[in-house]
A tleap script that builds the chain and sets N, CA, C and O, in Angstrom:
source leaprc.protein.ff14SB
mol = sequence {
  NMET LYS GLU LEU VAL GLU ILE MET ALA LYS
  ALA LEU VAL GLU HIE PRO GLU GLU VAL THR
  VAL THR GLU THR GLU GLU ASN GLY GLU THR
  VAL ILE GLN LEU LYS VAL ALA PRO SER ASP
  MET GLY LYS VAL ILE GLY LYS GLN GLY ARG
  ILE ALA LYS ALA ILE ARG SER VAL VAL LYS
  ALA ALA ALA SER LYS GLU GLU LYS LYS VAL
  SER VAL GLU ILE CGLU
}
set mol.1.N position { 0.690 -1.144 0.024 }
set mol.1.CA position { -0.056 -0.020 0.030 }
set mol.1.C position { 0.924 1.189 0.079 }
set mol.1.O position { 0.635 2.161 -0.618 }
set mol.2.N position { 1.908 1.219 0.738 }
set mol.2.CA position { 2.872 2.301 0.940 }
set mol.2.C position { 3.307 2.688 -0.474 }
set mol.2.O position { 3.118 3.841 -0.859 }
set mol.3.N position { 3.917 1.719 -1.313 }
set mol.3.CA position { 4.270 1.926 -2.520 }
set mol.3.C position { 3.142 2.585 -3.612 }
set mol.3.O position { 3.369 3.369 -4.534 }
set mol.4.N position { 2.184 2.145 -3.295 }
set mol.4.CA position { 0.927 2.559 -4.343 }
set mol.4.C position { 0.926 4.093 -4.023 }
set mol.4.O position { 1.095 4.897 -4.939 }
set mol.5.N position { 0.755 4.468 -2.846 }
set mol.5.CA position { 0.506 5.897 -2.363 }
set mol.5.C position { 1.717 6.744 -2.760 }
set mol.5.O position { 1.581 7.928 -3.069 }
set mol.6.N position { 2.799 6.179 -2.750 }
set mol.6.CA position { 4.107 6.938 -3.279 }
set mol.6.C position { 4.188 7.193 -4.730 }
set mol.6.O position { 4.615 8.213 -5.270 }
set mol.7.N position { 3.745 6.182 -5.260 }
set mol.7.CA position { 3.790 6.451 -6.856 }
set mol.7.C position { 2.712 7.398 -7.331 }
set mol.7.O position { 2.912 8.232 -8.214 }
set mol.8.N position { 1.586 7.235 -6.719 }
set mol.8.CA position { 0.492 8.220 -7.124 }
set mol.8.C position { 1.068 9.750 -6.606 }
set mol.8.O position { 1.241 10.714 -7.352 }
set mol.9.N position { 1.248 9.724 -5.543 }
set mol.9.CA position { 1.795 11.115 -5.026 }
set mol.9.C position { 2.870 11.690 -5.923 }
set mol.9.O position { 2.797 12.851 -6.327 }
set mol.10.N position { 3.739 10.983 -6.196 }
set mol.10.CA position { 5.187 11.399 -7.022 }
set mol.10.C position { 4.621 11.860 -8.584 }
set mol.10.O position { 5.180 12.735 -9.245 }
set mol.11.N position { 3.639 11.250 -8.958 }
set mol.11.CA position { 3.024 11.593 -10.257 }
set mol.11.C position { 2.299 12.874 -10.361 }
set mol.11.O position { 2.034 13.485 -11.396 }
set mol.12.N position { 1.999 13.214 -9.069 }
set mol.12.CA position { 1.033 14.554 -8.872 }
set mol.12.C position { 1.916 15.863 -8.817 }
set mol.12.O position { 1.658 16.918 -9.397 }
set mol.13.N position { 2.937 15.615 -8.063 }
set mol.13.CA position { 3.599 16.819 -7.522 }
set mol.13.C position { 4.735 17.187 -8.473 }
set mol.13.O position { 5.168 16.425 -9.337 }
set mol.14.N position { 5.245 18.605 -8.203 }
set mol.14.CA position { 6.311 19.234 -8.914 }
set mol.14.C position { 7.691 18.870 -8.302 }
set mol.14.O position { 8.726 18.956 -8.962 }
set mol.15.N position { 7.659 18.470 -7.041 }
set mol.15.CA position { 8.804 18.123 -6.273 }
set mol.15.C position { 8.836 16.706 -5.809 }
set mol.15.O position { 8.818 16.548 -4.589 }
set mol.16.N position { 8.880 15.693 -6.536 }
set mol.16.CA position { 8.702 14.331 -5.968 }
set mol.16.C position { 9.659 13.826 -5.176 }
set mol.16.O position { 9.471 12.769 -4.574 }
set mol.17.N position { 10.910 14.584 -5.071 }
set mol.17.CA position { 12.036 14.135 -4.119 }
set mol.17.C position { 11.589 14.722 -2.583 }
set mol.17.O position { 12.325 14.470 -1.629 }
set mol.18.N position { 10.448 15.453 -2.409 }
set mol.18.CA position { 10.105 15.784 -1.080 }
set mol.18.C position { 8.773 15.004 -0.734 }
set mol.18.O position { 8.026 15.351 0.181 }
set mol.19.N position { 8.568 13.990 -1.501 }
set mol.19.CA position { 7.351 13.161 -0.966 }
set mol.19.C position { 7.922 11.992 -0.086 }
set mol.19.O position { 8.825 11.235 -0.442 }
set mol.20.N position { 7.311 11.961 1.022 }
set mol.20.CA position { 7.542 11.026 2.135 }
set mol.20.C position { 6.307 10.371 2.538 }
set mol.20.O position { 5.314 11.051 2.798 }
set mol.21.N position { 6.290 8.949 2.619 }
set mol.21.CA position { 5.229 7.946 2.883 }
set mol.21.C position { 5.690 6.997 4.035 }
set mol.21.O position { 6.669 6.257 3.939 }
set mol.22.N position { 4.856 7.098 5.176 }
set mol.22.CA position { 5.338 6.249 6.339 }
set mol.22.C position { 4.108 5.357 6.480 }
set mol.22.O position { 3.032 5.820 6.101 }
set mol.23.N position { 4.158 4.099 6.999 }
set mol.23.CA position { 3.200 3.128 7.266 }
set mol.23.C position { 3.308 2.724 8.646 }
set mol.23.O position { 4.363 2.263 9.082 }
set mol.24.N position { 2.130 2.889 9.464 }
set mol.24.CA position { 2.073 2.448 10.915 }
set mol.24.C position { 0.977 1.533 11.094 }
set mol.24.O position { 0.039 1.639 10.303 }
set mol.25.N position { 0.922 0.585 12.063 }
set mol.25.CA position { -0.210 -0.143 12.753 }
set mol.25.C position { -0.802 0.495 13.794 }
set mol.25.O position { -0.075 0.815 14.734 }
set mol.26.N position { -2.082 0.778 13.841 }
set mol.26.CA position { -2.931 1.226 15.058 }
set mol.26.C position { -4.153 0.470 14.942 }
set mol.26.O position { -4.851 0.440 13.928 }
set mol.27.N position { -4.440 -0.291 16.286 }
set mol.27.CA position { -5.475 -1.058 16.445 }
set mol.27.C position { -6.069 -2.011 15.481 }
set mol.27.O position { -7.255 -2.313 15.354 }
set mol.28.N position { -4.964 -2.462 14.777 }
set mol.28.CA position { -5.404 -3.516 13.710 }
set mol.28.C position { -5.611 -2.855 12.352 }
set mol.28.O position { -5.942 -3.520 11.371 }
set mol.29.N position { -5.410 -1.537 12.307 }
set mol.29.CA position { -5.567 -0.719 11.047 }
set mol.29.C position { -4.324 -0.182 10.642 }
set mol.29.O position { -3.565 0.405 11.414 }
set mol.30.N position { -4.047 -0.428 9.111 }
set mol.30.CA position { -2.641 0.439 8.690 }
set mol.30.C position { -3.167 1.906 8.470 }
set mol.30.O position { -4.237 2.185 7.929 }
set mol.31.N position { -2.268 2.782 8.961 }
set mol.31.CA position { -2.427 4.048 8.702 }
set mol.31.C position { -1.183 4.469 7.854 }
set mol.31.O position { -0.024 4.236 8.195 }
set mol.32.N position { -1.544 5.094 6.748 }
set mol.32.CA position { -0.462 5.700 5.702 }
set mol.32.C position { -0.362 7.100 5.795 }
set mol.32.O position { -1.336 7.727 5.378 }
set mol.33.N position { 0.695 7.805 6.295 }
set mol.33.CA position { 0.850 9.147 6.359 }
set mol.33.C position { 1.761 9.571 5.093 }
set mol.33.O position { 2.821 9.022 4.792 }
set mol.34.N position { 1.089 10.771 4.328 }
set mol.34.CA position { 1.625 11.113 3.235 }
set mol.34.C position { 2.132 12.630 3.444 }
set mol.34.O position { 1.368 13.474 3.913 }
set mol.35.N position { 3.337 12.906 3.106 }
set mol.35.CA position { 3.887 14.280 3.425 }
set mol.35.C position { 4.396 14.727 2.063 }
set mol.35.O position { 5.089 13.960 1.394 }
set mol.36.N position { 4.100 15.852 1.663 }
set mol.36.CA position { 4.552 16.534 0.446 }
set mol.36.C position { 5.163 18.075 0.801 }
set mol.36.O position { 5.056 18.612 1.903 }
set mol.37.N position { 5.728 18.576 -0.205 }
set mol.37.CA position { 6.154 20.003 -0.046 }
set mol.37.C position { 4.983 20.875 0.014 }
set mol.37.O position { 4.001 20.698 -0.707 }
set mol.38.N position { 5.094 21.892 0.942 }
set mol.38.CA position { 3.993 22.753 1.011 }
set mol.38.C position { 3.382 23.390 -0.312 }
set mol.38.O position { 2.174 23.584 -0.452 }
set mol.39.N position { 4.193 23.646 -1.116 }
set mol.39.CA position { 3.823 24.257 -2.422 }
set mol.39.C position { 2.990 23.159 -3.129 }
set mol.39.O position { 2.071 23.570 -3.838 }
set mol.40.N position { 3.159 21.960 -3.049 }
set mol.40.CA position { 2.462 20.730 -3.779 }
set mol.40.C position { 1.259 20.290 -3.078 }
set mol.40.O position { 0.635 19.345 -3.561 }
set mol.41.N position { 0.780 20.938 -1.825 }
set mol.41.CA position { -0.370 20.349 -1.127 }
set mol.41.C position { -1.534 20.495 -1.909 }
set mol.41.O position { -2.404 19.624 -1.913 }
set mol.42.N position { -1.620 21.572 -2.597 }
set mol.42.CA position { -2.883 21.784 -3.352 }
set mol.42.C position { -3.092 20.853 -4.507 }
set mol.42.O position { -4.238 20.536 -4.826 }
set mol.43.N position { -2.028 20.389 -5.160 }
set mol.43.CA position { -2.140 19.452 -6.078 }
set mol.43.C position { -2.480 17.808 -5.685 }
set mol.43.O position { -3.016 16.982 -6.424 }
set mol.44.N position { -2.045 17.633 -4.437 }
set mol.44.CA position { -2.445 16.262 -3.812 }
set mol.44.C position { -3.871 16.335 -3.370 }
set mol.44.O position { -4.590 15.354 -3.561 }
set mol.45.N position { -4.402 17.538 -2.727 }
set mol.45.CA position { -5.674 17.704 -2.391 }
set mol.45.C position { -6.651 17.719 -3.248 }
set mol.45.O position { -7.624 16.972 -3.151 }
set mol.46.N position { -6.463 18.693 -4.304 }
set mol.46.CA position { -7.270 19.007 -5.514 }
set mol.46.C position { -8.350 19.888 -4.976 }
set mol.46.O position { -8.372 20.277 -3.808 }
set mol.47.N position { -9.221 20.176 -5.858 }
set mol.47.CA position { -10.345 21.130 -5.816 }
set mol.47.C position { -11.475 20.325 -4.891 }
set mol.47.O position { -11.913 19.213 -5.185 }
set mol.48.N position { -11.748 20.867 -4.066 }
set mol.48.CA position { -12.901 20.331 -3.019 }
set mol.48.C position { -12.349 18.896 -2.522 }
set mol.48.O position { -13.130 17.997 -2.212 }
set mol.49.N position { -10.987 18.751 -2.469 }
set mol.49.CA position { -10.534 17.266 -2.021 }
set mol.49.C position { -10.705 16.154 -2.788 }
set mol.49.O position { -10.521 15.040 -2.296 }
set mol.50.N position { -11.086 16.323 -4.110 }
set mol.50.CA position { -11.424 15.361 -4.988 }
set mol.50.C position { -10.059 14.432 -5.349 }
set mol.50.O position { -10.291 13.226 -5.422 }
set mol.51.N position { -8.943 14.767 -5.535 }
set mol.51.CA position { -7.589 13.959 -5.580 }
set mol.51.C position { -7.451 13.145 -4.403 }
set mol.51.O position { -7.185 11.946 -4.492 }
set mol.52.N position { -7.625 13.759 -3.256 }
set mol.52.CA position { -7.322 13.069 -1.987 }
set mol.52.C position { -8.422 11.950 -1.929 }
set mol.52.O position { -8.085 10.814 -1.595 }
set mol.53.N position { -9.743 12.238 -2.248 }
set mol.53.CA position { -10.706 11.174 -2.024 }
set mol.53.C position { -10.438 10.071 -3.098 }
set mol.53.O position { -10.836 8.929 -2.869 }
set mol.54.N position { -9.785 10.358 -4.255 }
set mol.54.CA position { -9.482 9.444 -5.108 }
set mol.54.C position { -8.318 8.682 -4.686 }
set mol.54.O position { -8.367 7.465 -4.866 }
set mol.55.N position { -7.448 9.104 -4.241 }
set mol.55.CA position { -6.290 8.351 -3.625 }
set mol.55.C position { -6.615 7.432 -2.602 }
set mol.55.O position { -6.118 6.307 -2.536 }
set mol.56.N position { -7.648 8.004 -1.603 }
set mol.56.CA position { -8.202 7.028 -0.590 }
set mol.56.C position { -8.986 5.851 -1.302 }
set mol.56.O position { -8.817 4.698 -0.903 }
set mol.57.N position { -9.760 6.103 -2.250 }
set mol.57.CA position { -10.340 5.032 -2.781 }
set mol.57.C position { -9.779 4.084 -3.412 }
set mol.57.O position { -10.137 2.909 -3.323 }
set mol.58.N position { -8.684 4.569 -4.230 }
set mol.58.CA position { -7.822 3.495 -4.687 }
set mol.58.C position { -7.206 2.590 -3.686 }
set mol.58.O position { -7.200 1.361 -3.761 }
set mol.59.N position { -6.657 3.360 -2.683 }
set mol.59.CA position { -5.928 2.493 -1.515 }
set mol.59.C position { -7.076 1.665 -0.943 }
set mol.59.O position { -6.846 0.493 -0.645 }
set mol.60.N position { -8.276 2.173 -0.768 }
set mol.60.CA position { -9.370 1.248 0.033 }
set mol.60.C position { -9.707 0.048 -0.832 }
set mol.60.O position { -9.933 -1.031 -0.285 }
set mol.61.N position { -9.750 0.165 -2.046 }
set mol.61.CA position { -9.893 -0.918 -3.045 }
set mol.61.C position { -9.041 -1.921 -2.932 }
set mol.61.O position { -9.351 -3.105 -2.799 }
set mol.62.N position { -7.650 -1.342 -2.995 }
set mol.62.CA position { -6.458 -2.424 -3.038 }
set mol.62.C position { -6.468 -3.213 -1.672 }
set mol.62.O position { -6.190 -4.412 -1.646 }
set mol.63.N position { -6.788 -2.522 -0.568 }
set mol.63.CA position { -6.859 -2.935 0.748 }
set mol.63.C position { -7.891 -4.071 0.896 }
set mol.63.O position { -7.699 -5.149 1.460 }
set mol.64.N position { -9.005 -3.651 0.301 }
set mol.64.CA position { -10.095 -4.820 0.479 }
set mol.64.C position { -9.751 -6.081 -0.378 }
set mol.64.O position { -10.165 -7.192 -0.049 }
set mol.65.N position { -9.130 -5.915 -1.271 }
set mol.65.CA position { -8.620 -7.307 -1.873 }
set mol.65.C position { -7.830 -7.986 -0.991 }
set mol.65.O position { -7.817 -9.215 -1.049 }
set mol.66.N position { -7.190 -7.427 -0.211 }
set mol.66.CA position { -6.140 -8.269 0.804 }
set mol.66.C position { -6.927 -8.319 2.193 }
set mol.66.O position { -6.309 -8.602 3.219 }
set mol.67.N position { -8.169 -8.068 2.217 }
set mol.67.CA position { -8.849 -7.894 3.502 }
set mol.67.C position { -8.183 -7.319 4.663 }
set mol.67.O position { -7.940 -7.918 5.710 }
set mol.68.N position { -7.863 -5.906 4.345 }
set mol.68.CA position { -7.080 -5.234 5.384 }
set mol.68.C position { -7.804 -3.872 5.455 }
set mol.68.O position { -8.374 -3.442 4.452 }
set mol.69.N position { -7.797 -3.096 6.761 }
set mol.69.CA position { -8.266 -1.866 6.815 }
set mol.69.C position { -7.173 -0.788 6.835 }
set mol.69.O position { -6.288 -0.770 7.691 }
set mol.70.N position { -7.280 0.066 5.893 }
set mol.70.CA position { -6.196 1.122 5.394 }
set mol.70.C position { -6.796 2.394 5.581 }
set mol.70.O position { -7.961 2.475 5.194 }
set mol.71.N position { -6.260 3.449 6.102 }
set mol.71.CA position { -6.418 4.820 5.834 }
set mol.71.C position { -5.433 5.608 5.493 }
set mol.71.O position { -4.293 5.280 5.820 }
set mol.72.N position { -5.649 6.754 4.800 }
set mol.72.CA position { -4.500 7.738 4.119 }
set mol.72.C position { -4.843 8.951 4.848 }
set mol.72.O position { -5.955 9.478 4.836 }
set mol.73.N position { -3.782 9.376 5.507 }
set mol.73.CA position { -3.709 10.738 6.121 }
set mol.73.C position { -2.687 11.797 5.418 }
set mol.73.O position { -1.488 11.526 5.482 }
set mol.74.N position { -3.045 12.846 4.830 }
set mol.74.CA position { -2.233 13.765 4.056 }
set mol.74.C position { -1.818 14.855 4.922 }
set mol.74.O position { -2.697 15.581 5.387 }
set mol.75.N position { -0.679 15.055 5.184 }
set mol.75.CA position { -0.064 16.031 6.276 }
set mol.75.C position { 0.678 17.169 5.619 }
set mol.75.O position { 1.224 18.030 6.309 }
savepdb mol mol.pdb
quit
């Protein structure tokens, strides 16, 4: 899942070298934290959060295939 989020984020931003993705386990749920450069934050979130929702939907679909709970946090 971490690699999936990283690939999608790097494709969207102008500074892919500043993209960092961390993965942690909390209460049986995998939490993926995505950090990008402040100037790229708008590109990752999108208008009205549409791109962020799309990223979460793709990750959720991939996680359901493996029967896992995954959430994505954008910081």
